[in-house]
C-alpha positions, 0 to 999 in steps of 0.5 A: 500500500505504501507504493500505491499511496507514495508514503507509509499509511498513516492510519488503519484501512481495508481494501474494499474494491479490487481489480478482478486480478487482485490489485487494490482500487479503493481503500476504506480508511478509519475515521482517525489516523493512528495519531488521533487526527480526524480523517474525513476521507473514508474512501481513497482511490489508490489504483494508479490508472484510475487515479491518473485518469481522474487527476487529468479530468481535475486538471482540465477543470473537471471539479467545476464541470461535473459539479454543474452537471449534478442536481444540488439535492442529489449531491447534498444527499450523497454528502449526507450518506457519506457522512453517515457511513464515516460516522458509523465507522468511528471507533474512538468517540473520545477524539474529534470526529471528522466532519463533512461529506465526500472529500470532507466538504459539506457542499459542492464538489471538492475532489473527483477522486473521493466521489469516484471511490465512493461510487465504486464502493457504494454505487450511490454517488451521482458525481462518481457515477458520472465521472466513472461512466467515462472511465474503464472500470469494468473489471472491479470487484467490491469486497469487504464494504460496509452495508 
């Protein structure tokens, strides 16, 4: 995982989406790093091919473009579902609980990577669905995801 992240992981995680041949695509992070720092990003896109493709979209103004294509109420609902999933995963209630929705934001779109990761795990993120529709994600398998 350190190779995929470009650094040692700073918290506990589980691989929740893999390629059919086994490569990690999305990890689910615990809501706190090992040092107790809040981690608002529950799902992290680690597959280098998908990560690079999404980075290209972001560098071409994709965050703003995709945000304009999504109904605000649908986006708000995705943020709420994400926050509920992350809150349900909190183990340490004595620490500051991370806030926000997808990518740590409460409104709009902050990070296409986070939306794609959320969609690949849960299938209910309208931004992630739209972005993923233009990517090759056909050989992915969801594993170990929370219901």
